[in-house]
N, C-alpha and C positions, 0 to 999 in steps of 0.2 A: 706249646708250653703252657702249663696251667697258670691262670691268672692268680695273683696273690690273695684276692678276696674269696675265690672259690672254696678253698679248704676251710676257711673260717665259717662260711655259711653252711657248708656240708657237715662240719663237725657239730654245729648247733642242731641241724636236722637229725643227725645220727643220735644225739643225746636226748632231744626233746620230741622228736617226731616232726612231721611236716609243719612248717611255720606259716603264719598268715602272710599275705602278700604285703601288708603294711610293714611287717618286720623285714621282709626281703628288700623292699624299696628303701627303708631306712638305712640298711646296711649298704646297699648298692650306691646310694647317693651320698650318705653322710657318715660312713665309717671314718673314724678320725684319721686313719692313715691311708686307706685304699679307696674310700668313697669317691664317686665321680667329682663331687664338688670340693674334695679335700686333698686331692693328690697333686696339686700344684700346677696342673695343666690348664691353660686358659681355654674355656669351652666356647668363647664368643668369637665372632668375626670370620673372615675368610679362611684362616688357618684352623678354626675351631669346628664345632659341630652345628652351629646355628647362629642366626642373627636375632636380636631383639630390637624393639623400637629405640632403646637407649643407645644403640650404636649409631643412630641417625642424628648425630650431633653436628652443629649446635641447635638445629631447628626444633627437635623434640624438646630439648631442655628449655629453650626460650619460651615455647608455648605452654609447657606444663608449669613453669615458674609463673607465667602470667595468670594461669588459672588459679594457682595457689595464692597469688597476690589478691585475687578477688575474694577468696575465702578468708584471708587475713582481714580484709576490710569488712566483710560480713560479720566477723566476730568482734568488730569494734577496735581493730588494731591493738590487741593486748600486748603489753610489754614482754611478758613471758610467753612467747609464741615459738614453738619448736616444730620443725619438719623432721619426722622420724621416717626413714626409708627402710622398709623391709625387703631383704634380698637385694642389697645394693650392688652386689657383684664387683665389678672393677671400679666402681665409684664414678661412673660417667656423669651422674646427676649432681655431684658435689659442687661443681662450678656454677651450675644453673641455680642451685639453692644457696649460693654464697651470701645473699642478702638476709637470710634467715639463720637462726640457730639451727644447726643441722646435725642429726645423729643417725649414722647408718647402723642397721641391725641385721645380722644374718641368722638363719635357722641354726639353732643349737650353738650359736656364737654371739655373745652380747645379749642384751635384754632391753625391753622397753623401760623407760623411766617409771618410777613408782607412781607418780602423779604428774600429769602435764597437760597443757592446753596447746592445741595446734592441729597439725595434719599428719595422719599416718598415710604415707604414700607407698603403695604396693604394686609395682609393675611386674607382671609375670612371677608373682610370688606364690599365690595359692595353687597354681597348676603343678608346682614342684613339691607340694606337701604329700607325704605318704598316705596311701588310701588302702582300705580293705577292699576285697573283691568277693562278690556273691553271685550265685547262679540260682535261678528259679527252677524248682523241680516239684511237680505235682502241687502247685499252689503254695509252696514253702520255699523261702530262700535258704540256701546252704552255703557255707563258707568255702571259698576256693583257696586252697593252701598250696604251698610250694614244697615239693619233695625232690629227691635225688634218685636217679635210676641207674647208677653205676657209671654213667657217661655225661649226663647233663641234668640241669634242673628241669623239673616237669611240674605240670599242674596236677593237683590231687584234690578231688572233690571230697569235702569233709562233712562235718556234722551240721545240723541246722544252726543258723546264726544265733548269737546271744541276743538278749532283749534289746540292748542299746542299738545294735545294728538293725534289728527288726523294726524298731520304732522310727529310726532314720528313714528306712525304706517306705514305711507306711505313710509318713508325712511328706517326704520330698520326692520319692520315685515309686509311686503306687502301681505302675504298669507291671504285670506279673505273668506274662506269657511264658510258657515252658521253654527252658533253655536260654532265657534272656540273661545276659551278664550285666552287672551294675557295680560301679565303684561307690564306696561309702566313705565320705570325707569327714570322718570324725575329727581329724587333726585340724581341718579348716574351721570347724565349729569351735574347737578349743581356742584357736587363735582369735576368733571373733569375740569370745568371752574375755580373753586376755586384753585385747584392745579396749573393749568396753569398760573393763575394770580399771585400767590405768589412765585412759583418756578421760579427763575431767570435763573438758569442753572443746569441741572442735569436730573434725571430720576424718572419716576413713575415705581415701581416694584410691580405689583399686582398678587396675587395668589388666585384663586377661582375656583369654578365649574360653568359651564355655557355653552353657545352655541353661534354659529355664526348665521347669518341670514339664511344661507342655512340649517343649522341643526335644526332650529326652527320648521320645519314641524314635527319633532318627538314628539312635545308636544301640541297636539290639545286641551288639557284641561288645558294648562298652566303648571307652575312648582311650584306653591305655595305648601309649606309643613310646618307642625309644628312638633316639637320634644319634647318628654318628656320621661325621664328614658330610653334613647337610643332606643326609638321606634319612627319610622316615622309615622305621622298621617296626613291624608288628610284634616280633618276638621280644617281649620285654624281660625274658628270663635269661637271655644269652649275654655273655661277656659282662658280668656284674662289675661295676666300678669303671667300665670303659665307655658306657653309653649313658646319655641322659634318659630319664624316664619321666613322662608327664601324664596327667589325666586332666581332661576338660573340667573347668570349674562349675560346680552346681550353683548357679547364681541365686536360684530361688531359695535354696537352703541357706545361703549367706544372708539373704534379705530377711527371711522369716526368723532365723535364729538370732540375727543381729537385732531385729526389733524386740525379741524377747529380752535381750541384754541391754536395751536402751539405745541402740544404733538405728535410727530411723532413716529409711531410704529417702534421699532427696531427689536423686536423678539416677536412672538406669538407661543408658543410651550407647550408641556405637562410639568408638574412638574418634571417628570422623566428626561426629556431632560435637564431641568435647573439644576437639582441636579447632573446629570452625568457630565455636563460641569463644575459645581462648584467644583466637586471632583477630577478633573484632577490634575495631579501632586501629591503632598503629602497630599492633603486635606482629601481624604478618609482614609488614614493611621491615620491622626490626629483625625478624627471623630470616628474611630473604636478603638482607643487606650484606655486603661483603667488600673487602678491600680490592678484589680483582673480579673481572668478568668470569674467570674460571670458578672462583669461589661462589659467585652468585648463581651460576648454572648448577653447581653441585648442590647448593641449598634448595633450588627449585626442584631438583630431582628427589631430594630428601622429602620435601613436602608432598610431592606427588605420591611417593611410596607410602608415606604415613596416611594420607587421605584415601588413597585408592587400594593399594595392595593390602594394607593392614587395617585401614579405617573401618571397613565393613565387617571384618572378621573378628576384631577385638572389641570388647565391650568395656564400658566404664561404669563402675558402681560408686556412687557418692552417697555416703551415709553420715548422718550428723548425730553427735552426742551432745545433748543440751546440758547446761550446768544444773 
């Protein structure tokens, strides 16, 4: 049976020709009725398609709240301090952030306050932003588009990329061997600009998996991946609206573009380092405490997963916007 989003995308291709992958990803994830994040199914947890650190509660929330508390103190404990969470999902962090003024914001739903001071918290937000895809041919990057071949969506190698994409690649992903596939995160840069414009004083606190420019050579075929039922799948064009689609975060691009916008990198480290710093003093004791031995064991397992299984894979970017 044909999925409801398939004819919608197919009709656009029929009308306008092969579309950019960014457009395909926008529709697959965020179509208002049939997009993966809009169709009402909970993608998280055992019955969903994947886990995130936010499901490891309450340990994750306690430690992240402790880290944000130190940022609040560094800012001089301002009265109008807001924690804005990008990509809040099911709202698992709401309880952890209850001591602060808290505002959840979703992609294409809700918006950042016009002017505020505080922390923008983004856990696995940037990896879900739609990206362009390019391939290097004869020393020039060409747009990889999405077409239809009467049965399924297929890749179509298109024209040389436009100037904005070319400049992105020149600055952030300069390796250009023939056949190399690269994602172009223009939406991520746009969000950095939006955060910098609206955040008057405070921090961007982002957690995600990704790479630096130097590390990008490890991904000659790019990093696009789709997920369903806890299985990672390389075909990102299959089953639009039924699978999550992600791309690794280009941290060097976020740091350099952020600096251009006034967001100065304070720390760039592994999630394990962030959590170990947050747990200094009494916070680990608080995170591991529980009313029963069963709960205490459960929390110890959560902490082990955060520090070991996720701690070295995920990175933390902390960038500051000064007044």
